[in-house]
All heavy atoms as TSV, in Angstrom:
chain	resi	resn	atom	element	x	y	z
A	1	MET	N	N	30.062	4.440	17.131
A	1	MET	CA	C	29.471	5.250	16.095
A	1	MET	C	C	27.957	5.021	16.075
A	1	MET	O	O	27.507	3.887	16.128
A	1	MET	CB	C	30.087	4.876	14.754
A	1	MET	CG	C	29.539	5.660	13.604
A	1	MET	SD	S	30.425	5.206	12.093
A	1	MET	CE	C	31.022	6.790	11.644
A	2	ALA	N	N	27.196	6.086	15.994
A	2	ALA	CA	C	25.737	6.000	15.982
A	2	ALA	C	C	25.250	5.413	14.664
A	2	ALA	O	O	25.780	5.729	13.603
A	2	ALA	CB	C	25.135	7.380	16.184
A	3	ARG	N	N	24.255	4.572	14.775
A	3	ARG	CA	C	23.697	3.943	13.584
A	3	ARG	C	C	22.652	4.867	12.963
A	3	ARG	O	O	21.825	5.443	13.661
A	3	ARG	CB	C	23.051	2.628	13.976
A	3	ARG	CG	C	22.572	1.858	12.813
A	3	ARG	CD	C	22.072	0.518	13.254
A	3	ARG	NE	N	21.463	-0.140	12.116
A	3	ARG	CZ	C	20.891	-1.289	12.159
A	3	ARG	NH1	N	20.839	-1.947	13.285
A	3	ARG	NH2	N	20.366	-1.815	11.092
A	4	LYS	N	N	22.679	4.993	11.640
A	4	LYS	CA	C	21.724	5.823	10.928
A	4	LYS	C	C	20.354	5.163	10.914
A	4	LYS	O	O	20.238	3.967	10.711
A	4	LYS	CB	C	22.175	5.985	9.475
A	4	LYS	CG	C	22.559	7.353	9.092
A	4	LYS	CD	C	22.867	7.372	7.608
A	4	LYS	CE	C	23.221	8.747	7.183
A	4	LYS	NZ	N	23.580	8.821	5.795
A	5	LYS	N	N	19.306	5.961	11.146
A	5	LYS	CA	C	17.954	5.443	11.073
A	5	LYS	C	C	17.544	5.300	9.610
A	5	LYS	O	O	17.823	6.166	8.797
A	5	LYS	CB	C	16.974	6.384	11.758
A	5	LYS	CG	C	16.904	6.226	13.228
A	5	LYS	CD	C	15.736	7.023	13.764
A	5	LYS	CE	C	15.554	6.748	15.223
A	5	LYS	NZ	N	14.393	7.458	15.746
A	6	SER	N	N	16.874	4.215	9.308
A	6	SER	CA	C	16.354	4.017	7.959
A	6	SER	C	C	15.034	4.764	7.828
A	6	SER	O	O	14.199	4.729	8.725
A	6	SER	CB	C	16.112	2.538	7.681
A	6	SER	OG	O	17.315	1.831	7.715
A	7	ARG	N	N	14.855	5.409	6.706
A	7	ARG	CA	C	13.606	6.105	6.437
A	7	ARG	C	C	12.773	5.279	5.474
A	7	ARG	O	O	13.294	4.637	4.575
A	7	ARG	CB	C	13.865	7.462	5.807
A	7	ARG	CG	C	14.405	8.456	6.767
A	7	ARG	CD	C	14.429	9.798	6.149
A	7	ARG	NE	N	14.913	10.763	7.109
A	7	ARG	CZ	C	15.046	12.033	6.854
A	7	ARG	NH1	N	14.777	12.494	5.659
A	7	ARG	NH2	N	15.482	12.840	7.770
A	8	VAL	N	N	11.486	5.321	5.673
A	8	VAL	CA	C	10.563	4.656	4.769
A	8	VAL	C	C	9.648	5.725	4.194
A	8	VAL	O	O	9.061	6.522	4.932
A	8	VAL	CB	C	9.727	3.588	5.495
A	8	VAL	CG1	C	8.672	3.006	4.578
A	8	VAL	CG2	C	10.625	2.492	6.032
A	9	ILE	N	N	9.528	5.745	2.886
A	9	ILE	CA	C	8.641	6.680	2.211
A	9	ILE	C	C	7.339	5.942	1.920
A	9	ILE	O	O	7.335	4.917	1.251
A	9	ILE	CB	C	9.269	7.194	0.904
A	9	ILE	CG1	C	10.560	7.938	1.211
A	9	ILE	CG2	C	8.277	8.074	0.147
A	9	ILE	CD1	C	11.362	8.298	-0.011
A	10	CYS	N	N	6.248	6.466	2.462
A	10	CYS	CA	C	4.930	5.887	2.219
A	10	CYS	C	C	4.289	6.636	1.050
A	10	CYS	O	O	4.411	7.857	0.955
A	10	CYS	CB	C	4.056	6.030	3.454
A	10	CYS	SG	S	4.698	5.128	4.876
A	11	PHE	N	N	3.644	5.901	0.164
A	11	PHE	CA	C	3.024	6.557	-0.974
A	11	PHE	C	C	1.697	5.911	-1.313
A	11	PHE	O	O	1.399	4.800	-0.900
A	11	PHE	CB	C	3.959	6.566	-2.186
A	11	PHE	CG	C	4.133	5.220	-2.839
A	11	PHE	CD1	C	3.393	4.889	-3.954
A	11	PHE	CD2	C	5.043	4.306	-2.351
A	11	PHE	CE1	C	3.542	3.650	-4.548
A	11	PHE	CE2	C	5.208	3.076	-2.950
A	11	PHE	CZ	C	4.447	2.741	-4.054
A	12	GLY	N	N	0.909	6.650	-2.090
A	12	GLY	CA	C	-0.360	6.166	-2.607
A	12	GLY	C	C	-0.302	6.155	-4.114
A	12	GLY	O	O	0.396	6.965	-4.720
A	13	LEU	N	N	-1.018	5.260	-4.717
A	13	LEU	CA	C	-1.031	5.097	-6.166
A	13	LEU	C	C	-2.425	5.402	-6.680
A	13	LEU	O	O	-3.415	4.877	-6.164
A	13	LEU	CB	C	-0.638	3.655	-6.521
A	13	LEU	CG	C	-0.684	3.247	-7.988
A	13	LEU	CD1	C	0.344	4.035	-8.791
A	13	LEU	CD2	C	-0.430	1.750	-8.110
A	14	ILE	N	N	-2.522	6.241	-7.694
A	14	ILE	CA	C	-3.798	6.513	-8.346
A	14	ILE	C	C	-3.797	5.734	-9.651
A	14	ILE	O	O	-2.983	5.989	-10.535
A	14	ILE	CB	C	-4.005	8.017	-8.601
A	14	ILE	CG1	C	-4.048	8.767	-7.283
A	14	ILE	CG2	C	-5.280	8.250	-9.408
A	14	ILE	CD1	C	-4.155	10.264	-7.418
A	15	GLY	N	N	-4.690	4.769	-9.738
A	15	GLY	CA	C	-4.808	3.926	-10.924
A	15	GLY	C	C	-4.105	2.591	-10.720
A	15	GLY	O	O	-2.894	2.545	-10.522
A	16	TYR	N	N	-4.888	1.533	-10.710
A	16	TYR	CA	C	-4.336	0.196	-10.547
A	16	TYR	C	C	-4.783	-0.696	-11.707
A	16	TYR	O	O	-5.251	-1.796	-11.539
A	16	TYR	CB	C	-4.756	-0.392	-9.193
A	16	TYR	CG	C	-3.995	-1.639	-8.827
A	16	TYR	CD1	C	-2.627	-1.607	-8.665
A	16	TYR	CD2	C	-4.652	-2.846	-8.653
A	16	TYR	CE1	C	-1.927	-2.757	-8.330
A	16	TYR	CE2	C	-3.955	-3.993	-8.311
A	16	TYR	CZ	C	-2.600	-3.943	-8.161
A	16	TYR	OH	O	-1.905	-5.077	-7.836
A	17	GLY	N	N	-4.608	-0.161	-12.895
A	17	GLY	CA	C	-4.905	-0.925	-14.105
A	17	GLY	C	C	-3.705	-1.789	-14.468
A	17	GLY	O	O	-2.888	-2.156	-13.610
A	18	THR	N	N	-3.590	-2.109	-15.731
A	18	THR	CA	C	-2.534	-3.007	-16.204
A	18	THR	C	C	-1.140	-2.527	-15.824
A	18	THR	O	O	-0.331	-3.296	-15.299
A	18	THR	CB	C	-2.628	-3.169	-17.734
A	18	THR	OG1	O	-3.929	-3.669	-18.050
A	18	THR	CG2	C	-1.585	-4.141	-18.248
A	19	HIS	N	N	-0.845	-1.256	-16.046
A	19	HIS	CA	C	0.495	-0.738	-15.743
A	19	HIS	C	C	0.784	-0.789	-14.238
A	19	HIS	O	O	1.878	-1.178	-13.816
A	19	HIS	CB	C	0.645	0.691	-16.268
A	19	HIS	CG	C	2.015	1.233	-16.119
A	19	HIS	ND1	N	3.079	0.782	-16.865
A	19	HIS	CD2	C	2.516	2.174	-15.289
A	19	HIS	CE1	C	4.175	1.428	-16.505
A	19	HIS	NE2	N	3.856	2.283	-15.551
A	20	GLY	N	N	-0.189	-0.420	-13.448
A	20	GLY	CA	C	-0.008	-0.468	-11.997
A	20	GLY	C	C	0.201	-1.884	-11.487
A	20	GLY	O	O	1.055	-2.133	-10.633
A	21	GLN	N	N	-0.564	-2.822	-12.034
A	21	GLN	CA	C	-0.494	-4.214	-11.590
A	21	GLN	C	C	0.787	-4.915	-12.028
A	21	GLN	O	O	1.351	-5.711	-11.280
A	21	GLN	CB	C	-1.699	-4.991	-12.124
A	21	GLN	CG	C	-3.007	-4.551	-11.530
A	21	GLN	CD	C	-4.195	-5.193	-12.212
A	21	GLN	OE1	O	-4.130	-6.336	-12.643
A	21	GLN	NE2	N	-5.292	-4.457	-12.310
A	22	TRP	N	N	1.236	-4.642	-13.242
A	22	TRP	CA	C	2.365	-5.396	-13.802
A	22	TRP	C	C	3.703	-4.677	-13.729
A	22	TRP	O	O	4.737	-5.318	-13.892
A	22	TRP	CB	C	2.070	-5.765	-15.252
A	22	TRP	CG	C	0.956	-6.748	-15.345
A	22	TRP	CD1	C	-0.378	-6.461	-15.503
A	22	TRP	CD2	C	1.044	-8.160	-15.228
A	22	TRP	NE1	N	-1.109	-7.614	-15.502
A	22	TRP	CE2	C	-0.257	-8.681	-15.342
A	22	TRP	CE3	C	2.107	-9.040	-15.043
A	22	TRP	CZ2	C	-0.525	-10.035	-15.268
A	22	TRP	CZ3	C	1.825	-10.393	-14.983
A	22	TRP	CH2	C	0.532	-10.881	-15.092
A	23	ALA	N	N	3.693	-3.369	-13.471
A	23	ALA	CA	C	4.969	-2.636	-13.458
A	23	ALA	C	C	5.191	-1.852	-12.163
A	23	ALA	O	O	6.204	-2.046	-11.494
A	23	ALA	CB	C	5.046	-1.694	-14.657
A	24	VAL	N	N	4.263	-0.981	-11.806
A	24	VAL	CA	C	4.488	-0.070	-10.683
A	24	VAL	C	C	4.578	-0.810	-9.348
A	24	VAL	O	O	5.577	-0.696	-8.624
A	24	VAL	CB	C	3.405	1.027	-10.627
A	24	VAL	CG1	C	3.618	1.927	-9.423
A	24	VAL	CG2	C	3.405	1.838	-11.909
A	25	VAL	N	N	3.555	-1.579	-9.014
A	25	VAL	CA	C	3.547	-2.255	-7.709
A	25	VAL	C	C	4.661	-3.299	-7.609
A	25	VAL	O	O	5.361	-3.341	-6.595
A	25	VAL	CB	C	2.150	-2.832	-7.394
A	25	VAL	CG1	C	2.191	-3.699	-6.154
A	25	VAL	CG2	C	1.159	-1.681	-7.208
A	26	PRO	N	N	4.911	-4.117	-8.620
A	26	PRO	CA	C	6.042	-5.046	-8.514
A	26	PRO	C	C	7.389	-4.329	-8.324
A	26	PRO	O	O	8.237	-4.799	-7.572
A	26	PRO	CB	C	6.010	-5.816	-9.837
A	26	PRO	CG	C	4.573	-5.778	-10.235
A	26	PRO	CD	C	4.100	-4.413	-9.809
A	27	ALA	N	N	7.577	-3.199	-8.969
A	27	ALA	CA	C	8.819	-2.445	-8.795
A	27	ALA	C	C	8.939	-1.924	-7.368
A	27	ALA	O	O	10.024	-1.935	-6.782
A	27	ALA	CB	C	8.879	-1.282	-9.786
A	28	MET	N	N	7.829	-1.506	-6.782
A	28	MET	CA	C	7.853	-1.011	-5.412
A	28	MET	C	C	8.138	-2.129	-4.414
A	28	MET	O	O	8.740	-1.896	-3.376
A	28	MET	CB	C	6.524	-0.334	-5.054
A	28	MET	CG	C	6.296	0.969	-5.789
A	28	MET	SD	S	7.551	2.208	-5.357
A	28	MET	CE	C	8.458	2.323	-6.868
A	29	ARG	N	N	7.709	-3.338	-4.719
A	29	ARG	CA	C	7.993	-4.471	-3.824
A	29	ARG	C	C	9.486	-4.747	-3.716
A	29	ARG	O	O	9.954	-5.216	-2.685
A	29	ARG	CB	C	7.293	-5.727	-4.331
A	29	ARG	CG	C	5.829	-5.753	-4.041
A	29	ARG	CD	C	5.258	-7.126	-4.354
A	29	ARG	NE	N	3.818	-7.035	-4.456
A	29	ARG	CZ	C	3.116	-7.388	-5.511
A	29	ARG	NH1	N	3.712	-7.901	-6.557
A	29	ARG	NH2	N	1.812	-7.252	-5.509
A	30	THR	N	N	10.216	-4.497	-4.789
A	30	THR	CA	C	11.653	-4.770	-4.776
A	30	THR	C	C	12.479	-3.574	-4.325
A	30	THR	O	O	13.656	-3.730	-4.024
A	30	THR	CB	C	12.141	-5.213	-6.174
A	30	THR	OG1	O	11.913	-4.160	-7.102
A	30	THR	CG2	C	11.411	-6.463	-6.624
A	31	ALA	N	N	11.866	-2.398	-4.272
A	31	ALA	CA	C	12.588	-1.197	-3.857
A	31	ALA	C	C	12.707	-1.150	-2.337
A	31	ALA	O	O	11.787	-1.512	-1.617
A	31	ALA	CB	C	11.872	0.047	-4.371
A	32	ARG	N	N	13.848	-0.705	-1.871
A	32	ARG	CA	C	14.046	-0.553	-0.426
A	32	ARG	C	C	13.617	0.833	0.004
A	32	ARG	O	O	13.784	1.798	-0.716
A	32	ARG	CB	C	15.514	-0.765	-0.070
A	32	ARG	CG	C	15.956	-2.174	-0.316
A	32	ARG	CD	C	17.326	-2.468	0.184
A	32	ARG	NE	N	18.268	-1.372	0.015
A	32	ARG	CZ	C	19.489	-1.376	0.483
A	32	ARG	NH1	N	19.935	-2.410	1.148
A	32	ARG	NH2	N	20.288	-0.346	0.286
A	33	GLY	N	N	13.043	0.900	1.195
A	33	GLY	CA	C	12.709	2.190	1.777
A	33	GLY	C	C	11.411	2.805	1.293
A	33	GLY	O	O	11.181	3.990	1.507
A	34	VAL	N	N	10.560	2.022	0.638
A	34	VAL	CA	C	9.259	2.538	0.212
A	34	VAL	C	C	8.163	1.559	0.628
A	34	VAL	O	O	8.397	0.361	0.771
A	34	VAL	CB	C	9.181	2.785	-1.311
A	34	VAL	CG1	C	10.152	3.848	-1.750
A	34	VAL	CG2	C	9.397	1.506	-2.085
A	35	ARG	N	N	6.965	2.120	0.834
A	35	ARG	CA	C	5.839	1.280	1.220
A	35	ARG	C	C	4.566	1.842	0.610
A	35	ARG	O	O	4.257	3.024	0.761
A	35	ARG	CB	C	5.711	1.230	2.743
A	35	ARG	CG	C	4.616	0.308	3.225
A	35	ARG	CD	C	4.733	0.032	4.716
A	35	ARG	NE	N	4.650	1.228	5.514
A	35	ARG	CZ	C	3.617	1.549	6.287
A	35	ARG	NH1	N	2.576	0.752	6.358
A	35	ARG	NH2	N	3.637	2.648	7.002
A	36	LEU	N	N	3.831	1.013	-0.073
A	36	LEU	CA	C	2.543	1.389	-0.641
A	36	LEU	C	C	1.499	1.309	0.464
A	36	LEU	O	O	1.323	0.266	1.094
A	36	LEU	CB	C	2.175	0.431	-1.784
A	36	LEU	CG	C	0.850	0.682	-2.488
A	36	LEU	CD1	C	0.851	2.047	-3.178
A	36	LEU	CD2	C	0.586	-0.415	-3.511
A	37	VAL	N	N	0.807	2.419	0.713
A	37	VAL	CA	C	-0.175	2.434	1.805
A	37	VAL	C	C	-1.608	2.629	1.317
A	37	VAL	O	O	-2.545	2.346	2.058
A	37	VAL	CB	C	0.172	3.511	2.864
A	37	VAL	CG1	C	1.489	3.184	3.537
A	37	VAL	CG2	C	0.181	4.888	2.259
A	38	ALA	N	N	-1.796	3.109	0.082
A	38	ALA	CA	C	-3.149	3.339	-0.430
A	38	ALA	C	C	-3.163	3.262	-1.947
A	38	ALA	O	O	-2.186	3.629	-2.608
A	38	ALA	CB	C	-3.666	4.695	0.018
A	39	VAL	N	N	-4.280	2.794	-2.482
A	39	VAL	CA	C	-4.484	2.739	-3.927
A	39	VAL	C	C	-5.882	3.252	-4.214
A	39	VAL	O	O	-6.849	2.878	-3.535
A	39	VAL	CB	C	-4.332	1.305	-4.475
A	39	VAL	CG1	C	-4.706	1.242	-5.950
A	39	VAL	CG2	C	-2.917	0.799	-4.287
A	40	ALA	N	N	-5.994	4.107	-5.221
A	40	ALA	CA	C	-7.293	4.603	-5.679
A	40	ALA	C	C	-7.485	4.178	-7.129
A	40	ALA	O	O	-6.565	4.293	-7.944
A	40	ALA	CB	C	-7.363	6.116	-5.556
A	41	ASP	N	N	-8.665	3.666	-7.433
A	41	ASP	CA	C	-9.004	3.287	-8.798
A	41	ASP	C	C	-10.521	3.370	-8.940
A	41	ASP	O	O	-11.253	3.039	-8.007
A	41	ASP	CB	C	-8.520	1.866	-9.100
A	41	ASP	CG	C	-8.528	1.561	-10.586
A	41	ASP	OD1	O	-9.620	1.449	-11.176
A	41	ASP	OD2	O	-7.438	1.434	-11.157
A	42	LEU	N	N	-10.974	3.812	-10.093
A	42	LEU	CA	C	-12.412	3.925	-10.328
A	42	LEU	C	C	-13.100	2.571	-10.388
A	42	LEU	O	O	-14.297	2.471	-10.141
A	42	LEU	CB	C	-12.665	4.667	-11.649
A	42	LEU	CG	C	-12.257	6.127	-11.689
A	42	LEU	CD1	C	-12.399	6.671	-13.097
A	42	LEU	CD2	C	-13.063	6.942	-10.708
A	43	MET	N	N	-12.345	1.540	-10.708
A	43	MET	CA	C	-12.900	0.200	-10.889
A	43	MET	C	C	-12.687	-0.661	-9.641
A	43	MET	O	O	-11.546	-1.055	-9.353
A	43	MET	CB	C	-12.257	-0.483	-12.091
A	43	MET	CG	C	-12.320	0.311	-13.381
A	43	MET	SD	S	-13.995	0.541	-13.969
A	43	MET	CE	C	-14.426	-1.123	-14.376
A	44	PRO	N	N	-13.743	-0.974	-8.894
A	44	PRO	CA	C	-13.593	-1.828	-7.718
A	44	PRO	C	C	-12.957	-3.184	-8.055
A	44	PRO	O	O	-12.255	-3.758	-7.220
A	44	PRO	CB	C	-15.028	-2.000	-7.208
A	44	PRO	CG	C	-15.745	-0.787	-7.706
A	44	PRO	CD	C	-15.118	-0.484	-9.040
A	45	ALA	N	N	-13.176	-3.679	-9.259
A	45	ALA	CA	C	-12.583	-4.963	-9.656
A	45	ALA	C	C	-11.059	-4.894	-9.664
A	45	ALA	O	O	-10.386	-5.869	-9.330
A	45	ALA	CB	C	-13.098	-5.387	-11.027
A	46	ASN	N	N	-10.509	-3.752	-10.040
A	46	ASN	CA	C	-9.048	-3.590	-9.996
A	46	ASN	C	C	-8.555	-3.600	-8.557
A	46	ASN	O	O	-7.548	-4.229	-8.243
A	46	ASN	CB	C	-8.617	-2.299	-10.687
A	46	ASN	CG	C	-8.677	-2.391	-12.193
A	46	ASN	OD1	O	-8.788	-3.471	-12.763
A	46	ASN	ND2	N	-8.612	-1.250	-12.846
A	47	LEU	N	N	-9.259	-2.923	-7.680
A	47	LEU	CA	C	-8.860	-2.872	-6.271
A	47	LEU	C	C	-8.915	-4.254	-5.633
A	47	LEU	O	O	-8.101	-4.574	-4.769
A	47	LEU	CB	C	-9.745	-1.892	-5.505
A	47	LEU	CG	C	-9.636	-0.430	-5.936
A	47	LEU	CD1	C	-10.686	0.409	-5.228
A	47	LEU	CD2	C	-8.241	0.108	-5.688
A	48	ALA	N	N	-9.848	-5.073	-6.071
A	48	ALA	CA	C	-9.976	-6.426	-5.523
A	48	ALA	C	C	-8.762	-7.292	-5.868
A	48	ALA	O	O	-8.514	-8.296	-5.207
A	48	ALA	CB	C	-11.252	-7.077	-6.044
A	49	LYS	N	N	-8.002	-6.911	-6.866
A	49	LYS	CA	C	-6.826	-7.678	-7.283
A	49	LYS	C	C	-5.602	-7.435	-6.397
A	49	LYS	O	O	-4.616	-8.150	-6.508
A	49	LYS	CB	C	-6.470	-7.359	-8.724
A	49	LYS	CG	C	-7.527	-7.806	-9.705
A	49	LYS	CD	C	-7.186	-7.384	-11.111
A	49	LYS	CE	C	-8.305	-7.748	-12.067
A	49	LYS	NZ	N	-8.038	-7.270	-13.426
A	50	LEU	N	N	-5.671	-6.417	-5.533
A	50	LEU	CA	C	-4.555	-6.153	-4.625
A	50	LEU	C	C	-4.399	-7.320	-3.657
A	50	LEU	O	O	-5.360	-7.708	-2.982
A	50	LEU	CB	C	-4.788	-4.875	-3.824
A	50	LEU	CG	C	-4.523	-3.573	-4.545
A	50	LEU	CD1	C	-5.139	-2.416	-3.775
A	50	LEU	CD2	C	-3.039	-3.360	-4.720
A	51	GLU	N	N	-3.212	-7.875	-3.591
A	51	GLU	CA	C	-2.970	-9.022	-2.716
A	51	GLU	C	C	-2.813	-8.623	-1.253
A	51	GLU	O	O	-3.267	-9.330	-0.362
A	51	GLU	CB	C	-1.713	-9.762	-3.179
A	51	GLU	CG	C	-1.854	-10.381	-4.547
A	51	GLU	CD	C	-0.550	-10.946	-5.059
A	51	GLU	OE1	O	0.455	-10.907	-4.322
A	51	GLU	OE2	O	-0.534	-11.428	-6.192
A	52	ASP	N	N	-2.159	-7.498	-0.999
A	52	ASP	CA	C	-1.872	-7.059	0.367
A	52	ASP	C	C	-3.111	-6.399	0.969
A	52	ASP	O	O	-3.513	-5.308	0.567
A	52	ASP	CB	C	-0.697	-6.080	0.339
A	52	ASP	CG	C	-0.213	-5.689	1.719
A	52	ASP	OD1	O	-0.945	-5.907	2.701
A	52	ASP	OD2	O	0.906	-5.164	1.811
A	53	LYS	N	N	-3.710	-7.051	1.935
A	53	LYS	CA	C	-4.943	-6.552	2.548
A	53	LYS	C	C	-4.721	-5.342	3.455
A	53	LYS	O	O	-5.676	-4.689	3.865
A	53	LYS	CB	C	-5.636	-7.667	3.343
A	53	LYS	CG	C	-6.016	-8.871	2.491
A	53	LYS	CD	C	-6.931	-8.486	1.356
A	53	LYS	CE	C	-7.280	-9.714	0.517
A	53	LYS	NZ	N	-7.862	-9.391	-0.755
A	54	SER	N	N	-3.467	-5.013	3.763
A	54	SER	CA	C	-3.190	-3.862	4.625
A	54	SER	C	C	-3.198	-2.547	3.847
A	54	SER	O	O	-3.162	-1.473	4.443
A	54	SER	CB	C	-1.841	-4.031	5.330
A	54	SER	OG	O	-0.781	-3.934	4.403
A	55	ILE	N	N	-3.264	-2.616	2.525
A	55	ILE	CA	C	-3.278	-1.405	1.693
A	55	ILE	C	C	-4.702	-0.858	1.645
A	55	ILE	O	O	-5.641	-1.578	1.303
A	55	ILE	CB	C	-2.772	-1.716	0.268
A	55	ILE	CG1	C	-1.325	-2.204	0.315
A	55	ILE	CG2	C	-2.897	-0.490	-0.624
A	55	ILE	CD1	C	-0.807	-2.725	-1.014
A	56	ALA	N	N	-4.855	0.427	1.978
A	56	ALA	CA	C	-6.166	1.068	1.922
A	56	ALA	C	C	-6.603	1.196	0.465
A	56	ALA	O	O	-5.780	1.448	-0.419
A	56	ALA	CB	C	-6.104	2.449	2.576
A	57	ARG	N	N	-7.897	1.026	0.224
A	57	ARG	CA	C	-8.439	1.067	-1.133
A	57	ARG	C	C	-9.529	2.134	-1.228
A	57	ARG	O	O	-10.387	2.232	-0.350
A	57	ARG	CB	C	-9.042	-0.292	-1.493
A	57	ARG	CG	C	-8.018	-1.391	-1.572
A	57	ARG	CD	C	-8.728	-2.738	-1.403
A	57	ARG	NE	N	-7.854	-3.856	-1.623
A	57	ARG	CZ	C	-7.003	-4.344	-0.733
A	57	ARG	NH1	N	-6.914	-3.789	0.444
A	57	ARG	NH2	N	-6.230	-5.365	-1.026
A	58	TYR	N	N	-9.504	2.874	-2.338
A	58	TYR	CA	C	-10.473	3.942	-2.555
A	58	TYR	C	C	-10.922	3.939	-4.007
A	58	TYR	O	O	-10.120	3.696	-4.902
A	58	TYR	CB	C	-9.851	5.316	-2.250
A	58	TYR	CG	C	-9.340	5.457	-0.840
A	58	TYR	CD1	C	-8.029	5.148	-0.513
A	58	TYR	CD2	C	-10.192	5.888	0.171
A	58	TYR	CE1	C	-7.565	5.269	0.783
A	58	TYR	CE2	C	-9.735	6.016	1.478
A	58	TYR	CZ	C	-8.420	5.702	1.769
A	58	TYR	OH	O	-7.974	5.824	3.063
A	59	THR	N	N	-12.200	4.223	-4.241
A	59	THR	CA	C	-12.680	4.388	-5.609
A	59	THR	C	C	-12.691	5.867	-6.004
A	59	THR	O	O	-12.958	6.193	-7.150
A	59	THR	CB	C	-14.094	3.798	-5.783
A	59	THR	OG1	O	-14.959	4.360	-4.813
A	59	THR	CG2	C	-14.064	2.287	-5.688
A	60	ASP	N	N	-12.379	6.728	-5.059
A	60	ASP	CA	C	-12.290	8.174	-5.318
A	60	ASP	C	C	-11.009	8.690	-4.644
A	60	ASP	O	O	-10.920	8.678	-3.418
A	60	ASP	CB	C	-13.515	8.881	-4.751
A	60	ASP	CG	C	-13.563	10.369	-5.069
A	60	ASP	OD1	O	-12.516	10.933	-5.483
A	60	ASP	OD2	O	-14.634	10.968	-4.897
A	61	TYR	N	N	-10.038	9.112	-5.436
A	61	TYR	CA	C	-8.769	9.552	-4.881
A	61	TYR	C	C	-8.917	10.740	-3.935
A	61	TYR	O	O	-8.097	10.957	-3.055
A	61	TYR	CB	C	-7.774	9.900	-5.997
A	61	TYR	CG	C	-8.083	11.196	-6.707
A	61	TYR	CD1	C	-7.541	12.397	-6.267
A	61	TYR	CD2	C	-8.941	11.228	-7.799
A	61	TYR	CE1	C	-7.826	13.597	-6.890
A	61	TYR	CE2	C	-9.237	12.416	-8.438
A	61	TYR	CZ	C	-8.671	13.597	-7.980
A	61	TYR	OH	O	-8.966	14.779	-8.595
A	62	ARG	N	N	-9.992	11.492	-4.070
A	62	ARG	CA	C	-10.183	12.657	-3.207
A	62	ARG	C	C	-10.558	12.270	-1.786
A	62	ARG	O	O	-10.549	13.092	-0.880
A	62	ARG	CB	C	-11.254	13.569	-3.806
A	62	ARG	CG	C	-10.801	14.195	-5.125
A	62	ARG	CD	C	-11.917	14.845	-5.821
A	62	ARG	NE	N	-12.823	13.797	-6.294
A	62	ARG	CZ	C	-13.767	13.980	-7.197
A	62	ARG	NH1	N	-13.985	15.173	-7.699
A	62	ARG	NH2	N	-14.527	12.986	-7.586
A	63	ARG	N	N	-10.875	11.013	-1.550
A	63	ARG	CA	C	-11.249	10.544	-0.204
A	63	ARG	C	C	-10.054	9.979	0.559
A	63	ARG	O	O	-10.203	9.569	1.700
A	63	ARG	CB	C	-12.340	9.498	-0.303
A	63	ARG	CG	C	-13.622	10.053	-0.837
A	63	ARG	CD	C	-14.748	9.077	-0.607
A	63	ARG	NE	N	-16.000	9.633	-1.048
A	63	ARG	CZ	C	-16.870	10.215	-0.240
A	63	ARG	NH1	N	-16.609	10.337	1.035
A	63	ARG	NH2	N	-17.999	10.698	-0.714
A	64	CYS	N	N	-8.906	9.936	-0.063
A	64	CYS	CA	C	-7.708	9.399	0.604
A	64	CYS	C	C	-7.263	10.285	1.742
A	64	CYS	O	O	-7.360	11.446	1.730
A	64	CYS	CB	C	-6.556	9.257	-0.384
A	64	CYS	SG	S	-6.879	8.065	-1.675
């Protein structure tokens, strides 16, 4: 029997304030089949808090 390929959904997050830091990103870490690839936030200080250095960072979501 052929094995099913797993799909991964890549997504970007606009806004990495309190809700993004404490709820959205932690929930995505535990979810299967999803991967955060980019984050946009107006505040560079918020972007600096991202632990995963492989995630692209933007201060303008229109540049993603």
